[in-house]
C-alpha positions as CSV (number, residue, x, y, z in Angstrom):
1,M,-18.5,1.5,9.3
2,K,-18.1,4.0,12.1
3,Q,-20.8,6.3,13.5
4,Q,-20.4,10.0,13.7
5,S,-22.9,12.2,15.5
6,G,-25.5,9.5,15.4
7,K,-25.2,9.0,11.7
8,T,-23.4,6.4,9.6
9,I,-20.6,7.8,7.5
10,R,-21.6,7.8,3.9
11,S,-20.3,5.0,1.6
12,P,-16.5,5.3,1.1
13,Y,-16.7,4.4,-2.6
14,V,-16.5,8.1,-3.6
15,W,-14.5,9.7,-0.9
16,A,-12.0,6.9,-0.7
17,F,-11.3,7.2,-4.4
18,T,-10.9,11.0,-4.3
19,A,-8.7,10.8,-1.2
20,Y,-6.3,8.2,-2.5
21,F,-6.3,9.8,-6.0
22,T,-5.1,13.0,-4.3
23,E,-2.5,10.9,-2.5
24,G,-1.0,9.2,-5.5
25,F,-1.2,12.1,-8.0
26,P,1.2,14.6,-6.3
27,Y,3.6,11.8,-5.5
28,T,3.7,10.8,-9.2
29,V,4.1,14.4,-10.4
30,I,6.9,15.2,-8.0
31,R,8.8,11.9,-8.2
32,T,8.2,10.7,-11.7
33,V,6.8,13.4,-14.0
34,S,9.6,15.8,-12.8
35,T,12.3,13.6,-14.4
36,F,10.5,13.7,-17.7
37,F,10.2,17.5,-17.4
38,F,13.8,18.1,-16.5
39,R,15.2,15.7,-19.2
40,D,12.9,17.3,-21.8
41,R,14.3,20.7,-20.9
42,G,17.8,19.5,-21.5
43,V,18.9,19.0,-17.9
44,S,21.9,16.6,-17.7
45,L,21.5,13.0,-16.3
46,K,23.8,13.9,-13.5
47,S,21.7,16.8,-12.4
48,I,18.5,14.8,-12.8
49,G,20.0,12.3,-10.4
50,L,19.6,15.0,-7.7
51,T,15.9,14.6,-8.0
52,S,16.4,11.8,-5.6
53,L,16.3,14.6,-3.0
54,F,12.5,14.8,-3.7
55,G,12.2,11.4,-2.0
56,L,13.7,12.7,1.2
57,A,10.4,13.8,2.5
58,W,8.9,10.3,2.3
59,S,11.9,9.0,4.2
60,L,11.1,11.5,6.9
61,K,7.4,10.6,7.2
62,P,7.8,8.9,10.6
63,L,9.0,12.3,11.9
64,I,5.9,14.1,10.6
65,G,3.3,11.5,11.5
66,P,2.9,12.3,15.2
67,L,2.0,15.9,14.5
68,A,-1.1,14.8,12.5
69,D,-2.2,12.8,15.5
70,R,-1.7,15.6,18.0
71,F,-3.0,18.7,16.3
72,G,-6.1,19.5,14.3
73,T,-7.9,16.7,12.4
74,K,-6.7,14.5,9.6
75,R,-9.3,16.1,7.4
76,S,-7.9,19.6,8.1
77,W,-4.3,18.4,7.5
78,L,-5.1,16.9,4.1
79,L,-7.1,19.9,3.0
80,W,-4.4,22.3,3.9
81,M,-1.7,20.2,2.2
82,Q,-3.8,19.8,-1.0
83,A,-4.5,23.5,-1.2
84,I,-0.8,24.2,-1.0
85,L,0.0,21.5,-3.6
86,C,-2.5,22.9,-6.0
87,C,-0.8,26.3,-5.7
88,I,2.6,24.7,-6.3
89,M,1.4,23.1,-9.5
90,L,0.0,26.4,-10.7
91,C,3.3,28.1,-9.9
92,T,5.1,25.3,-11.7
93,A,3.0,25.8,-14.8
94,F,3.8,29.6,-14.7
95,F,7.6,29.2,-14.3
96,S,7.8,26.4,-16.9
97,S,7.3,29.1,-19.6
98,F,10.5,30.8,-18.6
99,D,14.0,29.6,-19.6
100,G,15.3,30.3,-16.1
101,G,12.3,28.8,-14.4
102,I,13.9,25.3,-14.1
103,H,15.7,26.2,-10.9
104,V,12.6,27.7,-9.3
105,I,10.6,24.6,-10.3
106,A,13.2,22.3,-8.7
107,V,12.9,24.3,-5.4
108,L,9.1,24.1,-5.7
109,F,9.2,20.3,-6.2
110,F,11.6,19.9,-3.2
111,F,9.3,21.8,-0.8
112,G,6.2,20.4,-2.4
113,S,7.5,16.9,-1.6
114,F,7.2,17.6,2.1
115,F,3.6,18.8,1.7
116,A,2.9,15.7,-0.5
117,A,4.3,13.4,2.1
118,T,2.3,15.1,4.9
119,N,-0.8,14.7,2.7
120,D,-0.1,11.0,2.5
121,I,0.1,10.7,6.3
122,A,-3.1,12.7,6.7
123,I,-5.1,10.6,4.2
124,D,-3.9,7.3,5.7
125,G,-4.8,8.6,9.1
126,Y,-8.2,9.8,7.9
127,Y,-9.0,6.4,6.4
128,M,-8.4,4.8,9.7
129,E,-10.5,7.4,11.5
130,A,-13.4,7.1,9.1
131,L,-13.6,3.3,9.0
132,D,-13.7,0.5,11.5
133,S,-11.2,-2.4,11.3
134,K,-13.5,-4.6,9.2
135,S,-14.3,-1.8,6.7
136,Q,-10.6,-0.9,6.4
137,E,-9.9,-4.4,5.2
138,L,-12.9,-4.3,2.9
139,Y,-11.7,-1.2,1.0
140,I,-8.0,-1.9,0.9
141,G,-8.1,-3.0,-2.7
142,Y,-10.2,-0.1,-3.7
143,R,-7.8,2.5,-2.2
144,V,-4.8,0.8,-3.9
145,M,-6.8,1.0,-7.2
146,A,-7.4,4.7,-6.8
147,Y,-3.7,5.3,-6.1
148,R,-2.7,3.4,-9.2
149,V,-5.2,5.3,-11.3
150,A,-3.6,8.5,-10.1
151,M,-0.2,7.2,-11.1
152,I,-1.4,6.5,-14.6
153,A,-3.0,10.0,-14.8
154,G,0.4,11.4,-13.9
155,T,2.7,9.3,-16.0
156,G,0.3,8.7,-18.9
157,I,-1.5,12.0,-19.3
158,V,0.5,14.8,-17.7
159,A,3.8,13.6,-19.1
160,T,2.3,13.0,-22.5
161,I,0.9,16.5,-22.6
162,G,4.2,17.9,-21.5
163,T,6.3,16.2,-24.2
164,K,3.7,16.7,-27.0
165,A,1.9,20.1,-26.2
166,G,4.2,21.8,-23.8
167,W,4.8,21.8,-20.1
168,F,2.8,24.9,-19.3
169,R,-0.3,23.0,-20.5
170,A,0.8,19.9,-18.7
171,F,1.2,21.4,-15.3
172,L,-1.8,23.6,-15.8
173,F,-3.8,20.4,-16.5
174,A,-2.3,18.8,-13.4
175,A,-3.3,21.8,-11.3
176,V,-6.9,21.9,-12.6
177,L,-7.4,18.2,-12.2
178,F,-5.9,18.1,-8.7
179,G,-7.9,21.2,-7.9
180,L,-11.2,19.6,-8.9
181,F,-10.5,16.7,-6.5
182,F,-9.5,19.1,-3.8
183,I,-12.8,21.0,-4.2
184,Y,-14.7,17.8,-3.8
185,N,-12.8,16.9,-0.7
186,L,-13.3,20.4,0.7
187,F,-17.1,20.3,0.4
188,F,-18.0,16.6,0.6
189,L,-15.3,14.8,2.5
190,P,-17.1,13.6,5.7
191,R,-16.0,15.0,9.1
192,V,-15.0,12.0,11.2
193,E,-13.1,13.2,14.2
194,K,-12.7,16.1,16.7
195,E,-9.6,18.1,17.2
196,V,-7.3,16.9,19.9
197,R,-5.6,20.3,20.0
198,P,-6.2,23.3,17.7
199,M,-3.9,23.6,14.8
200,Y,-2.6,27.0,15.7
201,L,-1.0,25.5,18.8
202,L,1.3,23.6,16.5
203,F,2.6,26.8,14.9
204,K,2.9,28.4,18.4
205,S,5.0,25.4,19.7
206,L,7.2,25.5,16.6
207,L,8.2,29.1,17.4
208,K,9.7,28.2,20.8
209,P,13.5,28.9,21.0
210,R,14.2,25.3,21.9
211,I,12.4,23.9,18.8
212,L,14.0,26.6,16.6
213,L,17.4,25.6,17.9
214,I,16.8,21.9,17.3
215,G,15.5,22.6,13.8
216,A,18.6,24.8,13.1
217,C,20.9,22.0,14.3
218,I,19.2,19.4,12.2
219,S,19.3,21.7,9.1
220,I,23.0,22.3,9.7
221,C,23.7,18.6,10.0
222,I,21.8,17.8,6.8
223,A,23.6,20.6,5.0
224,M,27.0,19.2,6.2
225,I,26.1,15.7,5.0
226,R,25.0,17.1,1.7
227,Y,28.2,19.2,1.4
228,G,30.3,16.2,2.3
229,Y,28.5,14.0,-0.2
230,T,29.2,16.5,-3.1
231,S,32.8,17.2,-2.0
232,G,35.7,16.1,-4.1
233,G,36.8,13.6,-1.4
234,W,33.6,11.7,-1.5
235,Q,33.3,11.8,-5.2
236,S,36.7,10.0,-5.5
237,I,35.6,7.1,-3.3
238,P,33.5,5.3,-6.0
239,G,36.7,4.8,-8.0
240,T,37.9,2.4,-5.3
241,A,34.5,1.3,-4.2
242,P,32.2,1.1,-7.2
243,L,29.2,0.0,-5.1
244,L,29.0,3.5,-3.8
245,Q,28.3,4.9,-7.2
246,K,24.6,4.2,-6.8
247,T,24.3,5.8,-3.3
248,D,22.8,9.2,-3.1
249,F,21.9,11.8,-0.4
250,T,18.6,10.2,0.3
251,H,20.2,6.8,0.9
252,I,22.5,8.3,3.5
253,I,19.7,10.1,5.3
254,T,17.6,6.9,5.3
255,T,20.5,4.9,6.7
256,L,20.9,7.4,9.5
257,L,17.2,7.2,10.3
258,F,17.4,3.4,10.4
259,L,20.4,3.5,12.8
260,A,18.4,5.9,15.0
261,L,15.5,3.5,15.0
262,I,17.8,0.7,16.1
263,G,18.9,2.9,19.0
264,L,15.3,3.5,20.0
265,L,14.7,-0.3,19.8
266,L,17.6,-1.2,22.0
267,F,16.8,1.4,24.7
268,R,13.0,1.5,24.3
269,K,12.2,0.4,27.8
270,K,14.4,2.9,29.5
271,L,13.3,5.7,27.2
272,F,9.6,4.8,27.6
273,A,10.0,5.0,31.4
274,V,11.5,8.5,31.1
275,M,9.0,9.7,28.6
276,T,5.9,8.6,30.4
277,K,6.8,10.8,33.3
278,N,6.0,13.8,31.2
279,P,2.5,13.8,29.6
280,D,3.4,16.3,27.0
281,T,6.1,14.2,25.2
282,F,3.6,12.9,22.6
283,Y,6.2,13.0,19.9
284,S,8.5,10.5,21.6
285,K,5.6,8.4,22.9
286,A,4.4,7.9,19.3
287,F,7.7,6.2,18.4
288,L,8.1,4.3,21.7
289,S,4.6,3.0,21.7
290,F,5.2,1.5,18.3
291,L,8.2,-0.3,19.6
292,D,6.8,-1.2,23.0
293,R,5.0,-4.5,22.0
294,D,5.6,-8.2,22.1
295,K,8.1,-9.6,19.6
296,I,9.0,-6.2,18.2
297,G,12.2,-7.5,16.8
298,V,10.3,-10.1,14.7
299,I,7.8,-7.5,13.6
300,I,10.4,-5.1,12.4
301,I,12.4,-7.8,10.6
302,C,9.1,-8.9,8.9
303,I,8.2,-5.3,7.8
304,I,11.6,-4.5,6.5
305,F,12.1,-7.7,4.5
306,L,8.6,-8.5,3.2
307,R,9.1,-6.5,0.0
308,T,12.9,-7.1,-0.5
309,G,12.4,-9.6,-3.3
310,E,9.8,-7.3,-5.0
311,Y,12.1,-4.3,-4.7
312,M,15.0,-6.2,-6.3
313,L,12.8,-7.3,-9.2
314,S,11.2,-3.9,-9.9
315,T,14.7,-2.3,-9.8
316,L,15.8,-4.0,-13.0
317,E,12.5,-5.0,-14.6
318,S,12.5,-2.1,-17.1
319,S,16.2,-2.9,-17.9
320,F,15.2,-6.5,-18.5
321,F,12.6,-5.5,-21.0
322,H,15.0,-3.1,-22.7
323,D,17.7,-5.7,-23.1
324,L,15.2,-8.2,-24.5
325,G,14.7,-5.7,-27.3
326,I,11.0,-5.0,-26.6
327,K,11.3,-1.4,-25.2
328,V,8.8,-0.3,-27.9
329,H,6.2,-2.6,-26.4
330,F,6.9,-1.7,-22.8
331,G,4.4,1.2,-22.6
332,W,1.3,-0.8,-23.8
333,I,2.3,-3.8,-21.8
334,R,2.4,-1.7,-18.6
335,S,-0.7,0.2,-19.4
336,F,-3.1,-2.3,-21.0
337,V,-1.8,-5.5,-19.2
338,G,0.0,-4.5,-16.1
339,L,-2.4,-1.9,-14.8
340,P,-5.7,-3.9,-15.1
341,C,-4.0,-7.0,-13.6
342,S,-2.7,-4.9,-10.7
343,I,-6.1,-3.4,-10.0
344,L,-7.8,-6.9,-10.2
345,G,-5.1,-8.2,-7.8
346,A,-5.6,-5.4,-5.3
347,L,-9.4,-5.7,-5.4
348,A,-9.3,-9.5,-5.1
349,G,-6.8,-9.2,-2.2
350,G,-8.9,-6.8,-0.3
351,A,-12.0,-8.9,-0.7
352,M,-10.2,-12.1,0.4
353,I,-8.8,-10.4,3.5
354,A,-12.2,-9.1,4.5
355,K,-13.8,-12.5,3.9
356,A,-11.1,-15.0,5.2
357,S,-9.0,-12.8,7.5
358,L,-5.5,-11.4,7.1
359,K,-3.9,-14.3,9.0
360,K,-5.2,-16.9,6.6
361,V,-4.2,-15.2,3.4
362,M,-1.1,-13.3,4.3
363,W,1.5,-16.0,3.8
364,P,-0.1,-17.5,0.6
365,F,-0.5,-14.1,-1.0
366,L,3.1,-13.0,-0.3
367,F,4.5,-16.3,-1.3
368,L,2.6,-16.0,-4.6
369,Q,4.0,-12.5,-5.0
370,N,7.5,-13.6,-4.5
371,C,7.1,-16.6,-6.8
372,T,7.0,-13.9,-9.5
373,N,10.8,-13.7,-9.1
374,L,11.1,-17.4,-10.0
375,V,8.9,-17.0,-13.0
376,Y,11.1,-14.1,-14.2
377,M,14.1,-16.3,-13.6
378,A,12.6,-19.1,-15.8
379,L,11.7,-16.5,-18.5
380,A,15.3,-15.0,-18.4
381,F,16.9,-18.4,-18.8
382,S,14.5,-19.4,-21.6
383,L,15.2,-16.2,-23.5
384,S,18.9,-16.1,-22.7
385,H,19.8,-16.3,-26.4
386,V,17.6,-13.2,-27.1
387,L,19.3,-11.3,-24.3
388,L,22.7,-12.2,-25.7
389,V,21.7,-10.8,-29.2
390,N,19.8,-7.7,-28.2
391,T,21.6,-6.4,-25.2
392,G,23.4,-3.3,-26.3
393,A,22.2,-3.7,-29.9
394,Q,21.4,-0.5,-31.8
395,V,18.7,-2.3,-33.8
396,P,17.4,-5.2,-31.7
397,A,16.3,-8.4,-33.5
398,P,12.6,-9.2,-33.4
399,V,11.7,-11.5,-30.5
400,G,8.7,-13.1,-32.2
401,A,5.0,-13.2,-31.2
402,V,5.3,-16.3,-29.0
403,K,8.2,-14.9,-26.9
404,L,6.5,-11.6,-26.7
405,L,3.3,-13.3,-25.5
406,S,5.3,-15.1,-22.8
407,V,6.7,-11.8,-21.5
408,V,3.1,-10.3,-21.5
409,L,1.8,-13.3,-19.5
410,V,4.7,-13.1,-17.0
411,H,4.2,-9.4,-16.5
412,G,0.5,-9.8,-16.0
413,F,1.1,-12.4,-13.4
414,D,3.6,-10.2,-11.7
415,Q,1.2,-7.3,-11.5
416,F,-1.7,-9.4,-10.3
417,S,0.3,-11.1,-7.6
418,G,1.8,-7.7,-6.7
419,G,-1.7,-6.3,-6.2
420,L,-2.5,-9.2,-3.9
421,G,0.7,-8.5,-2.0
422,S,0.1,-4.8,-1.7
423,A,-3.4,-5.4,-0.2
424,V,-1.9,-7.8,2.4
425,L,1.0,-5.4,3.3
426,T,-1.4,-2.5,3.7
427,A,-3.7,-4.6,5.9
428,L,-0.7,-5.6,8.1
429,L,0.4,-1.9,8.6
430,L,-3.2,-1.0,9.5
431,K,-3.2,-3.8,12.1
432,L,0.1,-2.4,13.6
433,C,-1.5,1.0,14.4
434,N,-2.2,1.8,18.0
435,P,-5.6,3.7,18.0
436,E,-4.0,6.6,19.8
437,Y,-1.3,7.1,17.2
438,K,-2.9,6.1,13.9
439,A,-1.2,8.4,11.5
440,A,2.2,8.2,13.3
441,H,2.3,4.4,13.4
442,F,1.2,4.0,9.8
443,A,3.9,6.5,8.7
444,I,6.5,4.5,10.7
445,G,5.4,1.3,9.2
446,T,5.6,2.6,5.6
447,G,9.0,4.1,6.4
448,L,10.4,0.8,7.6
449,M,9.0,-1.0,4.6
450,T,10.9,1.2,2.2
451,L,14.3,0.6,3.9
452,S,15.0,-2.6,2.1
453,G,14.3,-0.9,-1.2
454,V,17.0,1.6,-0.5
455,F,19.7,-1.0,0.0
456,V,18.8,-3.5,-2.6
457,G,18.5,-0.7,-5.1
458,I,22.2,-0.1,-4.5
459,I,23.4,-3.7,-5.0
460,G,20.9,-5.0,-7.5
461,G,22.6,-3.6,-10.6
462,Y,26.0,-5.0,-9.7
463,L,24.6,-8.5,-8.9
464,C,22.8,-8.5,-12.3
465,D,25.8,-7.3,-14.2
466,W,27.9,-10.0,-12.5
467,L,25.5,-13.0,-12.7
468,G,23.1,-12.1,-15.5
469,Y,19.3,-11.7,-15.3
470,G,18.4,-15.4,-14.7
471,Y,20.6,-15.9,-11.6
472,F,19.8,-12.4,-10.4
473,F,16.0,-13.1,-10.3
474,G,16.7,-16.3,-8.5
475,I,18.8,-14.6,-5.9
476,S,16.1,-11.9,-5.5
477,F,13.7,-14.7,-4.5
478,L,16.1,-15.8,-1.8
479,F,16.2,-12.3,-0.4
480,S,12.4,-12.6,0.2
481,L,12.7,-15.7,2.4
482,P,13.6,-13.9,5.7
483,G,10.4,-11.8,5.5
484,M,8.3,-14.8,4.7
485,A,9.9,-16.8,7.5
486,A,9.3,-14.0,10.0
487,I,5.5,-14.1,9.2
488,L,5.4,-17.5,10.9
489,F,6.6,-16.0,14.2
490,L,4.4,-12.9,14.3
491,P,2.2,-12.7,17.5
492,D,-1.4,-13.5,17.0
493,A,-2.5,-10.3,18.7
494,I,-1.3,-8.3,15.7
495,Y,-3.9,-9.8,13.4
496,Y,-6.7,-8.7,15.7
497,N,-5.3,-5.4,16.7
498,T,-6.3,-5.9,20.3
499,K,-4.9,-4.3,23.5
500,S,-2.9,-7.4,24.1
501,A,-0.7,-6.4,21.1
502,Y,0.8,-3.7,23.2
503,K,2.6,-3.9,26.5
């Protein structure tokens, strides 16, 4: 562990849990619990689809990350974000009592998503500031566990209170619970870094005419894209191109960001030469320093495709359970089988990485994770007659104890191997972070990793409808092969996060 002011930073077992709980909880409330709330209040499915806009903030994390490295400390960033999020949850509880409060709550969630995404960036950056490389690997599984406990608290407790006892009590409970964790972080979260620049300079710089003009132009462009997406001309396109039915505004913005990244990649050397002439262009340097390393093309391909197979599987896993006729069992399978197996996998993965090194376990763990797709394929083919009978049935036929047990075992294996994979992927992103731009580089890495999920989420349903679950799960395994192949060509310097990893 690192030293601060001559003293060793206290054990991370408590603060790592409180930090990553406060990262996972607002994400779950805004991205998942919100859909329960809106649907319970009678909002149409079409309107609920607009909640995808709440995910825009997480797509824009790479644009926010450099600010956390340049101004203030990661601790001050996360505390400010958590204070604001606590207030937003309290306001949500208040407006949930009014019939017209739904629109206000939608706005609160939209702006809250940006504070939650910034909170994610600050916590990840704080974790890297507080712990040395070895300790980061040691506690990877623990932080994944804390995040998943927060997700269960959101979907299992807050949503249940909302549907059973009312949403005022639900959001008030969320605010109180989150507030308690915030108070702990406020008083007991260790101070692990010094300010690079005072926070007030950030607000001062944002008020410059040039920055305000750029912000206005970006806002206008986003508004125009949003207007074009909701226009009658665009809405008529899915009739001739059904694949576009599953695209939404967030997909479009994410695609544009991906194209911008390709542009940075192609012209990185020329841009880096221009930017390094001006010592104040920290924002651009954060992006260019991430790209200015050996075998960057292989690294980006690896990051983007490593979770493709997992994303394809998770997109239709719930639908697979539903069409098997076991939707009534889905809740307890996820809670009492999936969650413990996921936590065990994450803890085991973190421990193995710390003991044997990331390089030795990365390929085996990710191969095991992607083998889940093949196991699901075998399950789908073995239960094809059940799928034929129960798909679309008003009253599904019983599947039997033996078949249900096979589903439980497959799901448990899926979650355990997924925990191993999550630990490995987190460790890889940590290794890719230049010490000077910790928060920015981790945000860029996580942003890249979600790109494949955007695109496979669009095509997955159509492939499954065309080929059936068995063949679809088999194809999803094939989609994971490029990422696993790219692992073999990663430069060794990445695994040790040495200066040789950067040009």
